TORTI-875661 format. One record per residue (C-alpha): residue number from 1; residue in one letter; z, x, y. Coordinates in Angstrom, 2 decimals. Layout:
N
<atom pos="NUM" code="A" up="Z" east="X" north="Y"/>
...
//
This chain:
382
<atom pos="1" code="M" up="0.00" east="0.00" north="0.00"/>
<atom pos="2" code="D" up="-1.05" east="1.41" north="3.38"/>
<atom pos="3" code="F" up="1.68" east="1.11" north="6.04"/>
<atom pos="4" code="T" up="-0.52" east="2.66" north="8.74"/>
<atom pos="5" code="L" up="-1.38" east="0.51" north="11.74"/>
<atom pos="6" code="T" up="-4.86" east="0.55" north="13.22"/>
<atom pos="7" code="K" up="-5.39" east="1.84" north="16.76"/>
<atom pos="8" code="E" up="-5.67" east="-1.75" north="18.02"/>
<atom pos="9" code="Q" up="-2.43" east="-2.74" north="16.29"/>
<atom pos="10" code="E" up="-0.66" east="0.28" north="17.78"/>
<atom pos="11" code="L" up="-1.89" east="-0.74" north="21.23"/>
<atom pos="12" code="L" up="-0.56" east="-4.26" north="20.65"/>
<atom pos="13" code="R" up="2.81" east="-2.88" north="19.57"/>
<atom pos="14" code="D" up="3.01" east="-0.59" north="22.58"/>
<atom pos="15" code="A" up="2.02" east="-3.40" north="24.96"/>
<atom pos="16" code="V" up="4.71" east="-5.75" north="23.64"/>
<atom pos="17" code="A" up="7.33" east="-3.00" north="23.57"/>
<atom pos="18" code="G" up="6.44" east="-1.90" north="27.11"/>
<atom pos="19" code="F" up="6.56" east="-5.44" north="28.48"/>
<atom pos="20" code="L" up="9.92" east="-6.18" north="26.88"/>
<atom pos="21" code="G" up="11.35" east="-2.79" north="27.83"/>
<atom pos="22" code="A" up="10.49" east="-3.39" north="31.48"/>
<atom pos="23" code="R" up="11.19" east="-7.11" north="31.74"/>
<atom pos="24" code="Y" up="13.68" east="-8.15" north="29.06"/>
<atom pos="25" code="E" up="17.24" east="-7.14" north="29.84"/>
<atom pos="26" code="L" up="19.79" east="-8.08" north="27.18"/>
<atom pos="27" code="E" up="22.54" east="-9.08" north="29.62"/>
<atom pos="28" code="K" up="20.18" east="-11.22" north="31.68"/>
<atom pos="29" code="S" up="18.70" east="-12.86" north="28.59"/>
<atom pos="30" code="R" up="22.18" east="-13.74" north="27.22"/>
<atom pos="31" code="D" up="23.12" east="-15.27" north="30.57"/>
<atom pos="32" code="A" up="19.92" east="-17.32" north="30.53"/>
<atom pos="33" code="A" up="20.55" east="-18.39" north="26.93"/>
<atom pos="34" code="K" up="24.01" east="-19.65" north="27.85"/>
<atom pos="35" code="S" up="22.78" east="-21.46" north="30.95"/>
<atom pos="36" code="D" up="21.60" east="-25.08" north="31.06"/>
<atom pos="37" code="A" up="18.01" east="-23.86" north="30.74"/>
<atom pos="38" code="G" up="18.70" east="-21.93" north="27.54"/>
<atom pos="39" code="W" up="15.80" east="-19.51" north="28.03"/>
<atom pos="40" code="Q" up="13.60" east="-17.70" north="30.59"/>
<atom pos="41" code="P" up="10.44" east="-19.73" north="31.33"/>
<atom pos="42" code="A" up="8.96" east="-16.95" north="33.47"/>
<atom pos="43" code="L" up="8.97" east="-14.60" north="30.50"/>
<atom pos="44" code="W" up="7.28" east="-17.21" north="28.32"/>
<atom pos="45" code="R" up="4.58" east="-17.44" north="30.96"/>
<atom pos="46" code="G" up="4.29" east="-13.65" north="30.77"/>
<atom pos="47" code="F" up="3.87" east="-13.87" north="26.99"/>
<atom pos="48" code="A" up="0.89" east="-16.19" north="27.59"/>
<atom pos="49" code="D" up="-0.77" east="-14.74" north="30.69"/>
<atom pos="50" code="E" up="0.08" east="-11.03" north="30.64"/>
<atom pos="51" code="L" up="0.46" east="-10.22" north="26.94"/>
<atom pos="52" code="G" up="-1.55" east="-12.99" north="25.30"/>
<atom pos="53" code="I" up="0.74" east="-12.96" north="22.25"/>
<atom pos="54" code="L" up="1.01" east="-16.76" north="22.11"/>
<atom pos="55" code="G" up="-2.58" east="-16.82" north="20.90"/>
<atom pos="56" code="A" up="-2.75" east="-13.43" north="19.20"/>
<atom pos="57" code="T" up="-2.36" east="-14.83" north="15.67"/>
<atom pos="58" code="L" up="-3.95" east="-18.27" north="16.17"/>
<atom pos="59" code="P" up="-7.54" east="-19.13" north="15.17"/>
<atom pos="60" code="E" up="-10.29" east="-18.16" north="17.57"/>
<atom pos="61" code="R" up="-11.58" east="-21.73" north="17.54"/>
<atom pos="62" code="V" up="-8.59" east="-22.76" north="19.72"/>
<atom pos="63" code="D" up="-8.96" east="-19.86" north="22.16"/>
<atom pos="64" code="G" up="-6.68" east="-17.71" north="20.06"/>
<atom pos="65" code="M" up="-7.43" east="-14.08" north="19.22"/>
<atom pos="66" code="G" up="-7.80" east="-14.62" north="15.49"/>
<atom pos="67" code="G" up="-5.27" east="-11.93" north="14.60"/>
<atom pos="68" code="G" up="-3.79" east="-11.75" north="11.13"/>
<atom pos="69" code="P" up="-0.45" east="-11.19" north="9.41"/>
<atom pos="70" code="I" up="-0.22" east="-7.55" north="10.49"/>
<atom pos="71" code="E" up="-0.47" east="-8.55" north="14.15"/>
<atom pos="72" code="L" up="2.23" east="-11.15" north="13.52"/>
<atom pos="73" code="M" up="4.47" east="-8.49" north="11.98"/>
<atom pos="74" code="V" up="3.89" east="-6.12" north="14.90"/>
<atom pos="75" code="I" up="4.78" east="-8.79" north="17.47"/>
<atom pos="76" code="T" up="7.85" east="-10.22" north="15.71"/>
<atom pos="77" code="E" up="9.31" east="-6.78" north="14.98"/>
<atom pos="78" code="E" up="9.21" east="-5.93" north="18.70"/>
<atom pos="79" code="L" up="10.69" east="-9.32" north="19.57"/>
<atom pos="80" code="G" up="13.51" east="-8.59" north="17.15"/>
<atom pos="81" code="R" up="14.07" east="-5.12" north="18.58"/>
<atom pos="82" code="A" up="14.53" east="-6.68" north="22.05"/>
<atom pos="83" code="L" up="16.54" east="-9.63" north="20.63"/>
<atom pos="84" code="V" up="14.28" east="-12.22" north="22.27"/>
<atom pos="85" code="V" up="15.63" east="-15.80" north="22.16"/>
<atom pos="86" code="E" up="12.46" east="-17.52" north="23.40"/>
<atom pos="87" code="P" up="10.95" east="-19.81" north="20.70"/>
<atom pos="88" code="Y" up="8.05" east="-17.65" north="19.50"/>
<atom pos="89" code="V" up="8.45" east="-18.29" north="15.76"/>
<atom pos="90" code="D" up="9.22" east="-22.00" north="16.17"/>
<atom pos="91" code="T" up="6.20" east="-22.53" north="18.44"/>
<atom pos="92" code="V" up="3.50" east="-20.03" north="17.47"/>
<atom pos="93" code="V" up="4.25" east="-19.45" north="13.79"/>
<atom pos="94" code="V" up="5.66" east="-22.80" north="12.65"/>
<atom pos="95" code="G" up="4.06" east="-25.14" north="15.18"/>
<atom pos="96" code="G" up="0.81" east="-23.22" north="15.41"/>
<atom pos="97" code="G" up="0.62" east="-22.79" north="11.66"/>
<atom pos="98" code="L" up="1.15" east="-26.48" north="10.88"/>
<atom pos="99" code="L" up="-1.28" east="-27.63" north="13.56"/>
<atom pos="100" code="A" up="-3.99" east="-25.14" north="12.58"/>
<atom pos="101" code="R" up="-3.72" east="-26.08" north="8.90"/>
<atom pos="102" code="S" up="-3.62" east="-29.83" north="9.58"/>
<atom pos="103" code="G" up="-6.58" east="-29.89" north="11.96"/>
<atom pos="104" code="G" up="-7.75" east="-32.87" north="13.95"/>
<atom pos="105" code="E" up="-8.34" east="-33.53" north="17.63"/>
<atom pos="106" code="R" up="-4.69" east="-33.91" north="18.63"/>
<atom pos="107" code="A" up="-3.66" east="-30.79" north="16.73"/>
<atom pos="108" code="E" up="-6.39" east="-28.72" north="18.35"/>
<atom pos="109" code="E" up="-5.37" east="-29.95" north="21.81"/>
<atom pos="110" code="V" up="-1.73" east="-28.93" north="21.32"/>
<atom pos="111" code="L" up="-2.83" east="-25.58" north="19.86"/>
<atom pos="112" code="R" up="-4.72" east="-24.82" north="23.06"/>
<atom pos="113" code="Q" up="-1.61" east="-25.76" north="25.04"/>
<atom pos="114" code="I" up="0.45" east="-23.35" north="22.93"/>
<atom pos="115" code="V" up="-1.97" east="-20.52" north="23.72"/>
<atom pos="116" code="S" up="-1.71" east="-21.25" north="27.45"/>
<atom pos="117" code="G" up="2.10" east="-21.45" north="27.32"/>
<atom pos="118" code="A" up="2.19" east="-25.15" north="28.26"/>
<atom pos="119" code="A" up="3.39" east="-26.44" north="24.87"/>
<atom pos="120" code="R" up="6.41" east="-25.51" north="22.78"/>
<atom pos="121" code="T" up="7.12" east="-27.08" north="19.41"/>
<atom pos="122" code="A" up="10.10" east="-27.76" north="17.18"/>
<atom pos="123" code="F" up="9.92" east="-28.56" north="13.46"/>
<atom pos="124" code="A" up="12.10" east="-31.52" north="12.48"/>
<atom pos="125" code="A" up="12.24" east="-31.08" north="8.72"/>
<atom pos="126" code="L" up="15.72" east="-30.41" north="7.32"/>
<atom pos="127" code="E" up="18.08" east="-33.36" north="6.84"/>
<atom pos="128" code="P" up="21.86" east="-33.82" north="6.43"/>
<atom pos="129" code="T" up="21.45" east="-34.21" north="2.65"/>
<atom pos="130" code="S" up="18.53" east="-31.86" north="2.03"/>
<atom pos="131" code="G" up="20.17" east="-28.47" north="2.37"/>
<atom pos="132" code="P" up="17.45" east="-25.84" north="2.83"/>
<atom pos="133" code="T" up="14.90" east="-27.75" north="0.72"/>
<atom pos="134" code="F" up="12.01" east="-28.78" north="2.96"/>
<atom pos="135" code="H" up="10.46" east="-31.27" north="0.51"/>
<atom pos="136" code="D" up="13.77" east="-33.17" north="0.13"/>
<atom pos="137" code="V" up="12.80" east="-35.83" north="2.68"/>
<atom pos="138" code="S" up="14.58" east="-39.16" north="3.12"/>
<atom pos="139" code="T" up="13.21" east="-39.95" north="6.59"/>
<atom pos="140" code="S" up="10.69" east="-42.75" north="6.09"/>
<atom pos="141" code="A" up="7.46" east="-43.62" north="7.88"/>
<atom pos="142" code="R" up="5.85" east="-47.05" north="7.48"/>
<atom pos="143" code="R" up="2.81" east="-48.61" north="9.03"/>
<atom pos="144" code="D" up="3.19" east="-51.43" north="11.53"/>
<atom pos="145" code="G" up="-0.31" east="-52.49" north="12.50"/>
<atom pos="146" code="E" up="-1.99" east="-49.43" north="13.98"/>
<atom pos="147" code="A" up="1.35" east="-47.70" north="14.62"/>
<atom pos="148" code="W" up="3.85" east="-45.77" north="12.52"/>
<atom pos="149" code="V" up="7.60" east="-46.51" north="12.51"/>
<atom pos="150" code="L" up="10.02" east="-43.71" north="11.56"/>
<atom pos="151" code="D" up="13.66" east="-44.05" north="10.45"/>
<atom pos="152" code="G" up="15.97" east="-41.24" north="9.40"/>
<atom pos="153" code="A" up="17.83" east="-38.16" north="10.58"/>
<atom pos="154" code="K" up="17.01" east="-34.46" north="11.03"/>
<atom pos="155" code="T" up="19.47" east="-31.63" north="11.44"/>
<atom pos="156" code="V" up="19.37" east="-28.10" north="12.90"/>
<atom pos="157" code="V" up="16.04" east="-28.63" north="14.64"/>
<atom pos="158" code="T" up="15.88" east="-25.21" north="16.26"/>
<atom pos="159" code="S" up="14.35" east="-24.99" north="19.75"/>
<atom pos="160" code="A" up="14.26" east="-28.80" north="20.09"/>
<atom pos="161" code="P" up="15.96" east="-28.69" north="23.54"/>
<atom pos="162" code="L" up="13.07" east="-26.47" north="24.74"/>
<atom pos="163" code="A" up="10.26" east="-28.34" north="22.98"/>
<atom pos="164" code="T" up="7.46" east="-30.37" north="24.51"/>
<atom pos="165" code="H" up="6.35" east="-31.60" north="21.07"/>
<atom pos="166" code="L" up="8.02" east="-32.42" north="17.77"/>
<atom pos="167" code="L" up="6.50" east="-31.97" north="14.32"/>
<atom pos="168" code="I" up="8.32" east="-34.38" north="12.01"/>
<atom pos="169" code="T" up="8.25" east="-34.64" north="8.22"/>
<atom pos="170" code="A" up="8.61" east="-38.16" north="6.86"/>
<atom pos="171" code="R" up="8.10" east="-39.77" north="3.48"/>
<atom pos="172" code="T" up="5.26" east="-42.26" north="3.20"/>
<atom pos="173" code="S" up="5.48" east="-42.59" north="-0.61"/>
<atom pos="174" code="G" up="7.30" east="-41.23" north="-3.65"/>
<atom pos="175" code="D" up="10.91" east="-40.42" north="-4.37"/>
<atom pos="176" code="R" up="13.18" east="-38.39" north="-2.11"/>
<atom pos="177" code="R" up="12.56" east="-34.96" north="-3.69"/>
<atom pos="178" code="D" up="8.88" east="-35.38" north="-4.54"/>
<atom pos="179" code="K" up="6.51" east="-32.88" north="-2.97"/>
<atom pos="180" code="A" up="3.81" east="-35.53" north="-3.00"/>
<atom pos="181" code="G" up="4.29" east="-38.29" north="-0.46"/>
<atom pos="182" code="V" up="5.48" east="-36.07" north="2.41"/>
<atom pos="183" code="S" up="3.54" east="-36.61" north="5.64"/>
<atom pos="184" code="L" up="3.57" east="-34.75" north="8.95"/>
<atom pos="185" code="F" up="3.70" east="-36.41" north="12.37"/>
<atom pos="186" code="L" up="3.22" east="-35.04" north="15.89"/>
<atom pos="187" code="T" up="4.76" east="-36.53" north="19.01"/>
<atom pos="188" code="E" up="5.49" east="-35.50" north="22.57"/>
<atom pos="189" code="F" up="9.18" east="-34.85" north="23.18"/>
<atom pos="190" code="D" up="11.72" east="-34.19" north="25.90"/>
<atom pos="191" code="A" up="15.30" east="-33.68" north="24.71"/>
<atom pos="192" code="A" up="16.67" east="-34.54" north="28.17"/>
<atom pos="193" code="N" up="14.76" east="-37.85" north="28.20"/>
<atom pos="194" code="P" up="14.07" east="-38.71" north="24.55"/>
<atom pos="195" code="P" up="11.72" east="-41.56" north="23.67"/>
<atom pos="196" code="A" up="13.06" east="-44.93" north="22.60"/>
<atom pos="197" code="G" up="14.34" east="-44.80" north="19.06"/>
<atom pos="198" code="V" up="15.49" east="-41.14" north="19.19"/>
<atom pos="199" code="E" up="19.09" east="-40.01" north="19.55"/>
<atom pos="200" code="V" up="19.56" east="-36.33" north="20.41"/>
<atom pos="201" code="H" up="22.64" east="-34.14" north="19.98"/>
<atom pos="202" code="S" up="21.90" east="-30.62" north="21.26"/>
<atom pos="203" code="Y" up="23.97" east="-27.44" north="20.99"/>
<atom pos="204" code="R" up="23.83" east="-23.66" north="21.21"/>
<atom pos="205" code="T" up="23.86" east="-21.69" north="17.97"/>
<atom pos="206" code="I" up="25.94" east="-18.58" north="17.29"/>
<atom pos="207" code="D" up="22.95" east="-16.31" north="17.94"/>
<atom pos="208" code="D" up="22.45" east="-17.69" north="21.47"/>
<atom pos="209" code="R" up="19.59" east="-19.99" north="20.56"/>
<atom pos="210" code="V" up="19.49" east="-23.77" north="20.90"/>
<atom pos="211" code="G" up="19.03" east="-26.60" north="18.44"/>
<atom pos="212" code="S" up="19.45" east="-30.33" north="18.04"/>
<atom pos="213" code="D" up="20.38" east="-32.97" north="15.50"/>
<atom pos="214" code="L" up="18.04" east="-35.96" north="15.77"/>
<atom pos="215" code="T" up="18.36" east="-39.55" north="14.61"/>
<atom pos="216" code="F" up="15.28" east="-41.80" north="14.45"/>
<atom pos="217" code="T" up="15.83" east="-45.56" north="14.56"/>
<atom pos="218" code="G" up="12.59" east="-47.49" north="14.68"/>
<atom pos="219" code="L" up="10.73" east="-44.66" north="16.42"/>
<atom pos="220" code="R" up="7.19" east="-45.96" north="17.05"/>
<atom pos="221" code="L" up="4.33" east="-43.48" north="17.03"/>
<atom pos="222" code="P" up="0.62" east="-44.16" north="17.55"/>
<atom pos="223" code="G" up="-1.71" east="-44.14" north="14.58"/>
<atom pos="224" code="D" up="-3.12" east="-40.71" north="15.45"/>
<atom pos="225" code="A" up="0.36" east="-39.15" north="15.30"/>
<atom pos="226" code="L" up="-0.27" east="-38.56" north="11.59"/>
<atom pos="227" code="L" up="-1.60" east="-35.04" north="10.98"/>
<atom pos="228" code="G" up="-3.88" east="-34.42" north="8.03"/>
<atom pos="229" code="T" up="-3.95" east="-36.70" north="4.99"/>
<atom pos="230" code="E" up="-1.15" east="-39.19" north="4.45"/>
<atom pos="231" code="G" up="1.32" east="-37.97" north="1.83"/>
<atom pos="232" code="A" up="-0.39" east="-34.60" north="1.35"/>
<atom pos="233" code="A" up="1.34" east="-32.35" north="3.88"/>
<atom pos="234" code="W" up="3.43" east="-30.28" north="1.45"/>
<atom pos="235" code="D" up="0.95" east="-27.47" north="0.76"/>
<atom pos="236" code="D" up="0.51" east="-26.87" north="4.51"/>
<atom pos="237" code="I" up="4.27" east="-26.99" north="5.06"/>
<atom pos="238" code="E" up="5.01" east="-24.55" north="2.23"/>
<atom pos="239" code="A" up="2.41" east="-22.04" north="3.44"/>
<atom pos="240" code="T" up="3.67" east="-22.29" north="7.02"/>
<atom pos="241" code="V" up="7.33" east="-21.90" north="6.04"/>
<atom pos="242" code="D" up="6.47" east="-18.82" north="3.97"/>
<atom pos="243" code="E" up="4.66" east="-17.36" north="6.99"/>
<atom pos="244" code="A" up="7.64" east="-18.15" north="9.22"/>
<atom pos="245" code="T" up="10.03" east="-16.60" north="6.69"/>
<atom pos="246" code="T" up="7.95" east="-13.42" north="6.78"/>
<atom pos="247" code="A" up="7.99" east="-13.50" north="10.58"/>
<atom pos="248" code="I" up="11.79" east="-13.65" north="10.81"/>
<atom pos="249" code="A" up="12.05" east="-10.96" north="8.12"/>
<atom pos="250" code="S" up="9.92" east="-8.76" north="10.37"/>
<atom pos="251" code="E" up="12.11" east="-9.76" north="13.32"/>
<atom pos="252" code="A" up="15.12" east="-8.64" north="11.29"/>
<atom pos="253" code="V" up="13.50" east="-5.23" north="10.77"/>
<atom pos="254" code="G" up="13.22" east="-4.87" north="14.54"/>
<atom pos="255" code="C" up="16.88" east="-5.85" north="14.93"/>
<atom pos="256" code="M" up="17.99" east="-3.40" north="12.25"/>
<atom pos="257" code="R" up="15.98" east="-0.53" north="13.76"/>
<atom pos="258" code="K" up="17.79" east="-1.06" north="17.06"/>
<atom pos="259" code="V" up="21.20" east="-1.45" north="15.41"/>
<atom pos="260" code="L" up="20.79" east="1.74" north="13.38"/>
<atom pos="261" code="A" up="19.51" east="3.73" north="16.37"/>
<atom pos="262" code="D" up="22.43" east="2.57" north="18.54"/>
<atom pos="263" code="T" up="24.93" east="3.39" north="15.78"/>
<atom pos="264" code="V" up="23.58" east="6.92" north="15.30"/>
<atom pos="265" code="E" up="23.66" east="7.52" north="19.06"/>
<atom pos="266" code="Y" up="27.23" east="6.17" north="19.27"/>
<atom pos="267" code="A" up="28.32" east="8.46" north="16.43"/>
<atom pos="268" code="K" up="26.98" east="11.45" north="18.38"/>
<atom pos="269" code="Q" up="28.99" east="10.53" north="21.47"/>
<atom pos="270" code="R" up="32.26" east="9.06" north="20.17"/>
<atom pos="271" code="Q" up="34.93" east="11.76" north="19.93"/>
<atom pos="272" code="Q" up="37.75" east="11.82" north="17.38"/>
<atom pos="273" code="F" up="40.02" east="14.82" north="16.76"/>
<atom pos="274" code="G" up="38.00" east="16.63" north="19.41"/>
<atom pos="275" code="V" up="34.63" east="16.32" north="17.66"/>
<atom pos="276" code="P" up="31.90" east="13.64" north="17.47"/>
<atom pos="277" code="I" up="32.52" east="11.20" north="14.63"/>
<atom pos="278" code="G" up="28.91" east="11.78" north="13.60"/>
<atom pos="279" code="S" up="29.98" east="15.22" north="12.37"/>
<atom pos="280" code="F" up="32.11" east="13.66" north="9.61"/>
<atom pos="281" code="Q" up="30.21" east="13.85" north="6.35"/>
<atom pos="282" code="V" up="31.43" east="10.50" north="5.06"/>
<atom pos="283" code="L" up="30.02" east="8.75" north="8.14"/>
<atom pos="284" code="Q" up="26.76" east="10.68" north="7.84"/>
<atom pos="285" code="H" up="26.46" east="9.39" north="4.28"/>
<atom pos="286" code="R" up="27.14" east="5.86" north="5.50"/>
<atom pos="287" code="M" up="24.36" east="6.06" north="8.09"/>
<atom pos="288" code="V" up="21.96" east="7.48" north="5.48"/>
<atom pos="289" code="D" up="22.74" east="4.46" north="3.30"/>
<atom pos="290" code="M" up="21.95" east="2.22" north="6.28"/>
<atom pos="291" code="Y" up="18.64" east="4.04" north="6.75"/>
<atom pos="292" code="M" up="17.75" east="3.59" north="3.08"/>
<atom pos="293" code="E" up="18.45" east="-0.16" north="3.28"/>
<atom pos="294" code="L" up="16.21" east="-0.36" north="6.33"/>
<atom pos="295" code="E" up="13.33" east="1.44" north="4.59"/>
<atom pos="296" code="Q" up="13.57" east="-0.89" north="1.60"/>
<atom pos="297" code="A" up="13.46" east="-3.85" north="3.98"/>
<atom pos="298" code="V" up="10.38" east="-2.46" north="5.73"/>
<atom pos="299" code="A" up="8.56" east="-2.05" north="2.41"/>
<atom pos="300" code="A" up="9.50" east="-5.60" north="1.34"/>
<atom pos="301" code="V" up="8.19" east="-7.05" north="4.61"/>
<atom pos="302" code="F" up="4.89" east="-5.20" north="4.22"/>
<atom pos="303" code="L" up="4.54" east="-6.63" north="0.72"/>
<atom pos="304" code="A" up="5.18" east="-10.14" north="2.03"/>
<atom pos="305" code="V" up="2.75" east="-9.68" north="4.92"/>
<atom pos="306" code="Y" up="-0.04" east="-8.49" north="2.63"/>
<atom pos="307" code="S" up="0.64" east="-11.39" north="0.25"/>
<atom pos="308" code="L" up="0.32" east="-14.19" north="2.81"/>
<atom pos="309" code="G" up="-3.37" east="-14.57" north="1.94"/>
<atom pos="310" code="A" up="-2.80" east="-14.45" north="-1.82"/>
<atom pos="311" code="S" up="-2.36" east="-17.36" north="-4.23"/>
<atom pos="312" code="A" up="0.54" east="-19.74" north="-3.56"/>
<atom pos="313" code="A" up="2.60" east="-18.29" north="-6.44"/>
<atom pos="314" code="D" up="2.03" east="-14.65" north="-5.48"/>
<atom pos="315" code="R" up="2.73" east="-15.43" north="-1.83"/>
<atom pos="316" code="A" up="5.95" east="-17.27" north="-2.64"/>
<atom pos="317" code="R" up="7.17" east="-14.52" north="-4.97"/>
<atom pos="318" code="S" up="6.58" east="-11.75" north="-2.41"/>
<atom pos="319" code="V" up="8.08" east="-13.74" north="0.48"/>
<atom pos="320" code="S" up="11.22" east="-14.57" north="-1.52"/>
<atom pos="321" code="A" up="11.58" east="-10.93" north="-2.59"/>
<atom pos="322" code="A" up="11.37" east="-9.91" north="1.06"/>
<atom pos="323" code="K" up="13.91" east="-12.53" north="2.14"/>
<atom pos="324" code="V" up="16.42" east="-11.38" north="-0.48"/>
<atom pos="325" code="T" up="15.90" east="-7.72" north="0.45"/>
<atom pos="326" code="I" up="16.23" east="-8.50" north="4.16"/>
<atom pos="327" code="G" up="19.38" east="-10.53" north="3.55"/>
<atom pos="328" code="R" up="21.05" east="-7.65" north="1.72"/>
<atom pos="329" code="A" up="19.93" east="-5.05" north="4.26"/>
<atom pos="330" code="A" up="20.90" east="-7.15" north="7.27"/>
<atom pos="331" code="R" up="24.39" east="-7.69" north="5.93"/>
<atom pos="332" code="F" up="24.91" east="-4.04" north="4.99"/>
<atom pos="333" code="I" up="23.50" east="-2.56" north="8.21"/>
<atom pos="334" code="G" up="25.12" east="-5.15" north="10.46"/>
<atom pos="335" code="Q" up="28.58" east="-4.89" north="8.94"/>
<atom pos="336" code="N" up="28.56" east="-1.11" north="8.85"/>
<atom pos="337" code="A" up="27.33" east="-0.87" north="12.43"/>
<atom pos="338" code="V" up="30.18" east="-3.08" north="13.59"/>
<atom pos="339" code="Q" up="32.66" east="-1.05" north="11.56"/>
<atom pos="340" code="L" up="31.42" east="2.28" north="12.88"/>
<atom pos="341" code="H" up="31.68" east="0.98" north="16.44"/>
<atom pos="342" code="G" up="35.25" east="-0.12" north="15.83"/>
<atom pos="343" code="A" up="36.61" east="-3.18" north="17.63"/>
<atom pos="344" code="M" up="33.97" east="-2.73" north="20.35"/>
<atom pos="345" code="G" up="31.31" east="-3.75" north="17.84"/>
<atom pos="346" code="M" up="32.21" east="-7.43" north="18.13"/>
<atom pos="347" code="T" up="32.51" east="-7.65" north="21.91"/>
<atom pos="348" code="E" up="30.08" east="-9.38" north="24.24"/>
<atom pos="349" code="E" up="29.70" east="-6.17" north="26.22"/>
<atom pos="350" code="L" up="28.00" east="-4.20" north="23.45"/>
<atom pos="351" code="A" up="24.57" east="-5.11" north="22.12"/>
<atom pos="352" code="I" up="25.66" east="-4.54" north="18.51"/>
<atom pos="353" code="G" up="27.64" east="-7.78" north="18.36"/>
<atom pos="354" code="H" up="24.66" east="-9.84" north="19.55"/>
<atom pos="355" code="Y" up="22.33" east="-8.22" north="17.02"/>
<atom pos="356" code="F" up="24.88" east="-8.74" north="14.25"/>
<atom pos="357" code="K" up="25.03" east="-12.47" north="15.00"/>
<atom pos="358" code="R" up="21.25" east="-12.79" north="14.92"/>
<atom pos="359" code="L" up="21.04" east="-10.89" north="11.62"/>
<atom pos="360" code="T" up="23.71" east="-13.17" north="10.18"/>
<atom pos="361" code="V" up="21.65" east="-16.24" north="11.08"/>
<atom pos="362" code="I" up="18.40" east="-14.74" north="9.76"/>
<atom pos="363" code="E" up="20.08" east="-14.20" north="6.40"/>
<atom pos="364" code="R" up="20.17" east="-18.00" north="5.95"/>
<atom pos="365" code="E" up="17.25" east="-19.17" north="8.10"/>
<atom pos="366" code="F" up="14.38" east="-20.72" north="6.11"/>
<atom pos="367" code="G" up="16.54" east="-20.55" north="3.00"/>
<atom pos="368" code="S" up="19.44" east="-18.35" north="1.93"/>
<atom pos="369" code="S" up="19.19" east="-15.23" north="-0.19"/>
<atom pos="370" code="E" up="20.52" east="-17.22" north="-3.14"/>
<atom pos="371" code="Q" up="17.82" east="-19.88" north="-2.78"/>
<atom pos="372" code="H" up="15.05" east="-17.30" north="-2.54"/>
<atom pos="373" code="L" up="16.45" east="-15.35" north="-5.48"/>
<atom pos="374" code="A" up="16.32" east="-18.55" north="-7.54"/>
<atom pos="375" code="R" up="12.72" east="-19.21" north="-6.42"/>
<atom pos="376" code="Y" up="11.72" east="-15.65" north="-7.29"/>
<atom pos="377" code="A" up="13.32" east="-15.96" north="-10.73"/>
<atom pos="378" code="A" up="11.55" east="-19.25" north="-11.37"/>
<atom pos="379" code="L" up="8.18" east="-17.77" north="-10.40"/>
<atom pos="380" code="T" up="8.59" east="-14.68" north="-12.60"/>
<atom pos="381" code="R" up="9.96" east="-16.51" north="-15.64"/>
<atom pos="382" code="P" up="7.45" east="-16.48" north="-18.55"/>
//
């Protein structure tokens, strides 16, 4: 497997890193995340107009750049290194992926709005009784003349308070856990002024992002709110979730690179018994172990990235292997970084604590390590 980036991919990496290094200050971004706004709209506009990364991985037919999985990995790793809270994965990877795969006039229109920075999406899929299983859908959708009527509840809808559009999974046929019968709906959305039939409870998550719990009671949507074929959305959802899982795994690599670099630098500066603590052999061994975990995570992410275009089974196996590897590495590197920084590692003043919280969330986002280990075992069982 070739880990070498092309010249164009290196230029993309350097452009994103340069933009974030000059414009994205951790303290300012945390203050914005904790404000009523919850993000920095001006930076999102910069992502669209100055960097063009909102369309870098979307199809050329919607004014995107037609980039592939490697470009996605390059972008998300740099976003992770800078600890960006803006909803790139929720909008470009999840929203863009579902819309591009579903097709249709409405989907194409919102895709173009994503590229321009005008649209942001949230994926309302998980439910209070579903756990991390995306095809466990109890929310129902029924026809009423030309319209659709939705009833049900969704939980942990990340980025919903920032979204201009919702993508909602609902069951149009079949039993609760069936993969067949799941449909996908698109609707405009404003968490501050939700449409009739939607109750919104929003909150900030431990990693300084935002999310909402949503309840639908007789939510009426127009007939063209249905994306794709009725009851046949699962294959598109599974492929998109695997792509998003790979994206946050790459983001975790960026986080871990920063955490390890900061820990090594701290060990060179922190004095104990009149010498830097980095001179103690036991701590050197600990940091080498952290480096080895990071390198294994990098290799696992590359495997997942290169498998996104493979068969569904091969893709799922590689993505789950990467998620398990990332989960282990994130926990080991994060915990050891905090320990090596002492009590300061968990304070708001140091970056390490913020990165540790994001890595903790990534470990369970889009399925826990245990769930992905079970999926990997099922896919490799003879």
